[in-house]
C-alpha positions in Angstrom: 0.2 54.5 -26.1 -2.7 52.9 -24.1 -2.7 49.2 -25.1 1.2 49.1 -25.2 1.3 50.4 -21.8 0.2 47.1 -20.4 2.2 44.8 -22.7 4.2 42.1 -20.5 2.5 43.1 -17.3 1.2 40.5 -14.8 -1.1 39.2 -14.0 -2.1 39.6 -17.8 -5.7 39.0 -17.0 -6.1 41.8 -14.7 -4.3 44.3 -17.0 -6.2 43.2 -20.0 -9.6 43.7 -17.9 -8.4 47.1 -16.6 -7.4 48.2 -20.1 -11.0 47.1 -21.3 -12.7 49.1 -18.6 -10.5 52.2 -19.0 -11.7 52.3 -22.7 -15.3 52.6 -21.4 -16.4 56.1 -20.2 -17.9 55.8 -16.9 -18.5 59.1 -15.0 -20.6 58.9 -11.8 -24.3 58.9 -12.5 -23.5 58.0 -16.5 -22.4 54.4 -16.1 -24.6 52.9 -18.8 -21.7 52.0 -21.1 -19.7 50.2 -18.2 -22.8 48.4 -17.3 -23.2 47.4 -21.0 -19.8 46.2 -20.7 -20.4 44.0 -17.7 -23.6 42.6 -19.1 -21.7 41.6 -22.5 -18.8 40.1 -20.3 -21.2 38.0 -18.6 -22.9 36.7 -21.7 -19.7 36.1 -23.5 -18.5 33.9 -20.6 -21.9 32.1 -20.0 -22.4 33.6 -16.6 -25.5 34.4 -14.9 -25.7 38.0 -13.9 -28.5 40.2 -12.2 -29.1 43.9 -12.4 -31.3 46.0 -10.3 -33.2 49.3 -11.2 -30.5 51.6 -9.8 -28.0 49.7 -11.9 -26.1 47.7 -9.7 -24.8 44.4 -11.3 -24.0 41.2 -9.8 -22.3 38.4 -11.8 -22.4 34.9 -10.6 -19.2 32.6 -10.8 -19.5 29.0 -10.2 -17.2 27.2 -7.9 -14.2 25.2 -9.2 -15.5 21.6 -9.5 -15.8 19.9 -6.3 -16.0 23.0 -4.1 -19.7 23.7 -5.0 -20.8 23.7 -1.3 -17.9 26.0 -0.1 -19.5 29.5 1.2 -20.4 32.0 -1.3 -18.1 34.8 -1.2 -18.8 38.5 -2.4 -16.2 40.5 -4.3 -17.3 44.2 -4.3 -16.1 47.2 -6.3 -17.7 50.1 -8.0 -17.7 51.1 -11.7 -17.8 54.8 -11.5 -14.7 57.0 -11.6 -14.0 60.8 -10.7 -13.4 62.8 -14.0 -10.7 65.3 -13.7 -8.1 66.6 -16.1 -5.4 68.9 -16.5 -5.7 72.4 -17.8 -4.9 72.2 -21.4 -6.0 68.5 -21.8 -8.7 67.9 -24.3 -10.8 64.8 -23.2 -14.4 64.2 -23.2 -15.2 61.8 -20.2 -18.6 61.0 -21.6 -17.1 59.7 -24.8 -13.5 59.3 -24.8 -11.4 56.5 -23.7 -8.8 57.0 -20.9 -5.3 57.2 -22.4 -3.1 54.8 -20.5 0.8 55.3 -20.2 3.6 53.6 -18.5 5.8 55.7 -16.3 8.7 53.7 -14.6 7.0 51.4 -12.1 3.7 53.0 -12.3 0.5 53.0 -14.7 -1.0 56.4 -15.1 -3.2 58.5 -17.6 -2.1 61.1 -19.8 -3.6 64.4 -18.3 -6.7 62.8 -16.7 -7.8 60.8 -13.8 -6.8 57.1 -14.4 -9.7 55.3 -13.0 -7.9 52.9 -11.0 -10.1 53.9 -8.2 -12.0 51.5 -8.5 -11.2 50.2 -11.9 -8.4 48.1 -10.7 -10.6 46.3 -8.2 -13.4 45.8 -10.9 -10.7 44.5 -13.2 -9.4 41.8 -10.7 -13.0 40.7 -10.0 -13.7 40.1 -13.5 -10.2 38.4 -14.1 -11.3 35.9 -11.4 -14.3 34.9 -13.3 -12.2 33.6 -16.2 -9.1 32.4 -14.3 -9.0 28.6 -14.0 -5.6 28.5 -12.3 -6.7 28.4 -8.6 -9.4 26.8 -6.5 -12.3 28.9 -5.3 -16.1 28.5 -3.9 -19.1 30.2 -5.6 -18.5 33.9 -6.2 -20.7 36.9 -6.3 -19.0 39.7 -8.2 -20.9 42.9 -7.2 -20.5 46.0 -9.2 -22.2 49.1 -7.7 -22.7 52.5 -9.3 -22.2 56.2 -8.3 -19.9 55.6 -5.3 -17.9 58.7 -5.8 -20.7 61.3 -5.7 -23.5 59.8 -3.5 -22.9 56.2 -2.6 -26.2 55.7 -4.6 -25.6 52.1 -5.7 -24.9 50.6 -2.2 -27.6 52.7 -0.8 -30.3 51.2 -3.0 -29.3 47.7 -3.0 -32.0 45.3 -2.3 -31.6 42.8 0.7 -31.7 39.8 -1.7 -29.4 41.1 -4.1 -26.4 39.1 -2.7 -26.5 35.9 -0.7 -22.8 35.6 0.5 -22.1 36.0 4.3 -18.4 37.2 3.7 -17.4 40.1 1.6 -14.1 41.4 0.1 -14.4 45.1 -0.9 -11.5 46.0 -3.4 -11.7 49.6 -2.9 -8.7 50.7 -0.8 -5.4 51.9 -2.0 -2.5 50.9 0.3 -0.4 47.7 -0.3 0.1 45.7 2.7 -2.9 46.9 4.5 -6.3 45.3 5.4 -9.2 47.8 6.4 -11.7 46.8 8.7 -13.6 50.1 9.5 -14.9 53.2 8.0 -16.8 56.3 9.3 -20.5 57.0 8.8 -21.6 60.5 7.9 -24.3 63.2 8.2 -24.7 66.7 7.0 -26.2 69.4 9.4 -27.1 72.6 7.5 -28.2 75.8 9.5 -30.3 78.6 7.5 -30.6 82.0 9.1 -32.8 84.8 7.4 -30.6 87.7 6.9 -31.7 90.8 9.0 -30.6 94.1 7.6 -30.0 97.6 9.2 -29.3 100.9 7.7 -26.1 101.0 5.9 -23.7 103.7 6.6 -22.0 104.7 3.4 -19.8 107.1 4.9 -17.7 104.4 6.1 -14.9 102.8 4.0 -15.4 99.4 2.4 -12.9 96.6 2.9 -12.2 93.0 2.2 -10.9 90.7 4.8 -9.6 87.6 2.9 -8.2 84.4 4.6 -6.3 82.0 2.3 -3.2 79.9 1.8 -4.5 77.2 3.9 -4.0 73.5 2.9 -7.6 72.7 3.6 -7.8 68.8 2.8 -10.4 65.9 3.1 -12.6 66.6 6.2 -12.3 63.0 7.3 -8.6 62.0 6.1 -7.2 65.5 7.3 -9.2 66.3 10.1 -6.6 65.2 12.7 -3.8 67.0 10.9 -4.5 69.9 13.1 -4.9 72.2 9.9 -6.4 75.7 10.3 -10.3 76.3 9.4 -10.7 79.6 7.2 -14.1 80.0 8.5 -13.1 79.7 12.0 -10.2 82.1 11.6 -12.5 84.7 9.9 -14.9 84.4 12.7 -12.1 85.1 15.3 -10.9 88.2 13.2 -14.4 89.6 13.1 -14.8 89.1 16.7 -11.6 90.8 17.5 -12.7 94.0 15.6 -15.8 94.1 17.4 -13.8 96.6 19.6 -14.1 99.0 16.6 -17.3 100.3 15.2 -17.8 98.3 11.9 -20.7 96.9 9.9 -20.7 93.5 8.2 -22.1 93.2 4.6 -21.3 89.6 3.7 -19.4 86.5 4.6 -18.5 83.6 2.7 -16.2 80.5 3.1 -15.5 76.8 2.2 -16.2 75.2 -1.1 -17.5 71.6 -0.5 -19.3 69.6 2.3 -16.5 67.0 2.7 -13.4 69.6 2.7 -11.9 71.7 5.4 -12.4 75.3 4.4 -9.2 76.8 2.7 -10.5 80.3 2.2 -13.0 82.6 3.6 -13.7 86.4 3.0 -15.9 89.2 4.6 -16.8 92.6 3.4 -16.9 95.1 6.1 -17.6 99.1 6.3 -15.4 100.8 8.9 -14.6 104.5 9.8 -11.6 106.0 8.1 -9.9 106.8 11.3 -10.2 103.3 12.3 -8.4 101.9 9.5 -4.9 101.9 11.0 -6.3 100.2 14.2 -8.1 97.5 12.3 -4.7 96.8 10.3 -2.8 96.4 13.6 -5.5 94.1 15.0 -5.5 91.9 12.1 -1.8 91.9 11.7 -1.5 91.1 15.3 -4.0 88.2 14.9 -2.3 86.9 11.8 1.1 86.7 13.5 -0.4 84.6 16.4 -2.4 82.4 14.2 1.0 82.0 11.9 2.7 80.7 15.2 -0.2 78.4 16.2 -0.4 76.8 12.7 3.4 77.3 11.9 3.7 73.4 11.1 0.4 72.7 9.8 -0.2 75.7 7.7 2.8 77.7 6.9 1.2 79.6 4.1 -1.5 81.0 6.1 -2.4 84.9 4.9 -5.0 87.4 5.9 -5.3 90.1 3.5 -7.0 93.5 3.8 -8.1 95.0 0.6 -9.7 98.5 0.3 -12.6 98.2 -2.2 -13.9 101.0 -4.4 -16.7 102.9 -2.9 -18.9 102.6 -6.0 -19.2 98.9 -5.4 -21.3 100.0 -2.3 -24.3 100.4 -4.8 -27.0 97.9 -4.1 -25.1 96.7 -0.9 -26.8 96.1 2.4 -25.3 95.8 5.9 -26.3 93.3 8.6 -28.2 94.5 11.5 -25.9 94.6 14.5 -27.8 92.0 16.5 -27.6 89.7 13.3 -23.8 90.3 12.9 -23.3 89.2 16.4 -25.5 86.1 15.9 -23.6 85.1 12.9 -20.1 85.6 14.5 -21.1 83.9 17.8 -22.4 81.0 15.9 -19.4 80.4 14.0 -17.4 80.8 17.0 -19.3 78.3 18.9 -19.7 75.8 16.1 -17.6 72.6 17.3 -15.0 71.7 14.6 -12.3 69.1 14.5 -11.8 65.6 16.2 -14.1 64.8 18.9 -12.7 61.2 19.9 -10.1 58.8 18.9 -10.7 55.0 18.3 -9.5 53.0 21.5 -8.3 50.0 19.7 -6.7 51.3 16.4 -3.9 53.8 17.3 -4.2 57.0 15.4 -7.6 56.5 14.0 -10.1 59.3 14.5 -13.4 57.8 15.6 -15.8 60.8 15.6 -15.3 64.4 14.2 -17.2 67.2 12.9 -16.3 69.8 10.1 -17.5 73.4 9.7 -17.5 73.2 6.0 -19.2 76.2 4.4 -20.8 79.8 4.6 -22.9 80.8 1.9 -25.3 83.6 1.6 -27.9 85.2 -0.6 -29.8 88.3 -0.4 -32.3 86.6 1.8 -30.5 83.9 3.8 -27.2 82.7 5.1 -26.4 78.8 5.2 -23.8 77.4 7.4 -22.9 74.0 6.1 -21.3 71.2 8.6 -20.7 67.4 8.3 -20.1 64.7 10.9 -18.4 61.5 10.8 -18.2 58.5 13.1 -17.8 54.6 12.8 -20.2 54.5 15.7 -23.9 55.5 14.8 -24.7 56.8 18.1 -21.6 59.1 18.3 -22.3 60.5 15.0 -25.8 61.4 16.0 -24.6 62.9 19.3 -22.1 65.3 17.8 -24.8 66.2 15.2 -27.0 67.1 18.0 -24.5 69.3 19.4 -24.1 71.1 16.2 -27.9 71.3 15.9 -28.0 73.1 19.3 -25.7 75.8 18.3 -28.0 76.5 15.4 -31.0 76.4 17.7 -29.3 78.9 19.9 -29.4 81.4 17.1 -33.0 80.5 15.9 -31.7 79.0 12.5 -33.5 76.5 10.5 -31.9 73.2 10.6 -31.7 70.6 8.0 -30.0 67.1 8.4 -29.2 65.4 5.3 -26.9 62.6 3.5 -26.7 60.4 6.5 -25.0 57.1 5.8 -23.9 54.6 8.3 -20.3 53.7 9.5 -18.5 50.4 9.6 -17.4 49.9 13.1 -14.0 48.1 13.4 -14.0 44.4 14.3 -10.6 43.0 15.0 -12.1 39.7 15.8 -13.4 39.3 12.3 -13.1 35.6 10.9 -12.4 36.9 7.5 -9.6 39.2 8.9 -8.0 36.4 10.8 -7.9 34.3 7.7 -6.6 37.0 5.6 -3.8 37.8 7.9 -2.7 34.2 8.0 -2.7 34.2 4.3 -0.9 37.3 3.9 2.0 36.2 6.4 2.3 32.8 4.5 2.7 34.7 1.2 5.0 37.6 2.2 6.4 36.7 5.4 5.4 39.7 7.2 2.5 41.1 9.3 -0.1 43.2 7.3 -1.2 46.6 8.6 -4.7 46.5 10.3 -6.3 50.0 9.5 -9.7 51.8 9.4 -10.3 54.8 7.6 -12.1 58.0 8.8 -14.1 58.3 5.6 -17.0 56.8 3.9 -16.7 53.3 2.2 -19.5 51.3 0.9 -19.0 48.8 3.5 -20.8 51.0 6.1 -23.8 50.7 3.9 -23.5 47.2 2.9 -22.9 46.1 6.6 -26.3 48.0 7.5 -28.2 46.3 4.9 -27.0 42.9 5.4 -26.5 42.4 9.2 -23.7 39.9 10.1 -21.8 40.5 7.0 -18.0 39.7 7.7 -16.0 42.3 5.6 -12.5 43.4 4.9 -11.2 45.9 2.3 -7.8 45.9 0.5 -6.4 46.8 -2.7 -2.8 47.8 -4.3 -1.0 51.2 -3.9 -2.7 53.9 -5.8 -1.5 57.4 -5.4 -3.4 60.7 -6.3 -6.7 59.4 -6.6 -9.3 61.9 -7.8 -6.8 64.0 -9.6 -4.8 63.7 -12.8 -1.8 62.6 -10.8 -3.6 59.3 -10.2 -1.2 56.4 -10.6 -1.3 52.6 -9.6 1.9 50.6 -8.9 2.5 47.7 -11.2 4.1 45.3 -8.7 1.5 45.8 -6.2 -1.3 44.9 -8.5 0.5 41.6 -9.0 0.8 41.1 -5.1 -2.8 42.2 -4.7 -4.2 39.6 -7.2 -2.0 36.8 -5.6 -3.2 37.7 -2.3 -6.9 37.8 -3.5 -6.7 34.4 -5.1 -4.8 32.8 -2.1 -7.7 34.1 0.4 -10.5 32.7 -2.0 -8.6 29.2 -2.2 -8.2 29.2 1.8 -11.8 30.1 2.0 -12.9 27.4 -0.2 -10.6 24.7 1.4 -12.0 25.6 4.9 -15.6 24.6 3.7 
């Protein structure tokens, strides 16, 4: 269907640009084809552009005649997309175009991610470049690469790459809201050398498996009160300490930016202790199910007896090392640390116990910290490091990026609110997100940059359910043009 899906949609310029973008493969870290599209677009429309070594591109759009002295405004979006598809869908994200379909009041893709995140923002920026139906000052259209997997483009921007002092980020997904802040982040990893003791093969082998949890994004969902599978498993293992058991392995979590949904431990226990073990675990499961009745109603703990033959080549943790692992997981902070005092409901600082992985020689405990305040992020990171120090783990701190501290007195926010009220006769919502946006990095690289972020309604981003609401794209583009006109008129 693809091209027919956008027939008759307004604003036609935005939908045409979005269609063109959707036909260009653009996985994160493989953006050469979309960069070629941007270069060609600039040349075909007689626009000057610059490109840096990382692959970021800025296209310069001249002001409406008579408004050359208006302030330069930066419009920023990223060109890469998350590439996910449904089971059974045949699609090569490196070579195939996205198949766009219209479903009622929505545009989505046929079995894959749509790429409206952030393709619709990029399309709106490109539409502005050739739209002569509104007044604006000089524009810098900034397109960054590899936002989804590492914020790479923003991180490597040179300080002279843009000159505007006001920036409109077009990468949020909620109609009627202006975002004015985001969290910064860092990862703190603890590495323990595994210490083994003598294994008792006369004991029976069991798997204890925690699953059924919702998990979720470690920023967006951290305040929802959801259970952490690694924490639950550590509590179970601690409860079982009243029995004589050996711990062979422990694994949990999947991603650094996700709340752990599943965790599993292998243990050896005396045959005559099996009944009591099951009673203790059942008691724990009932108590935890009550605790998480509303946030994780599908919580399950399974005890599975394993074949003794699988004990071949297995080793058991030394008793002191077993206690060290369990105590470090119990002591590790997890969850909300503080709330923002000016924006109701916004988490300001949090930490996530994300993963436990082990090899034959080491055990790695992965955590991530977030805050819109740099010092608060470092402080909770230091607290995590101190737990690792107590168990003599090697500590690695990686992937740090700055937050964007909310400024409700921002000049661009005040102007955008005024324009929004005039257009839609209602107040916009003012929000911040407890997750990373490129604005945090941009604000750090360009001190004093005045920023807001906004966009149309996008649901299901990063999944094949992704869809963008047709009417909200029209509202988004009207708002964007009205803000730019007001900025030019206020020169």
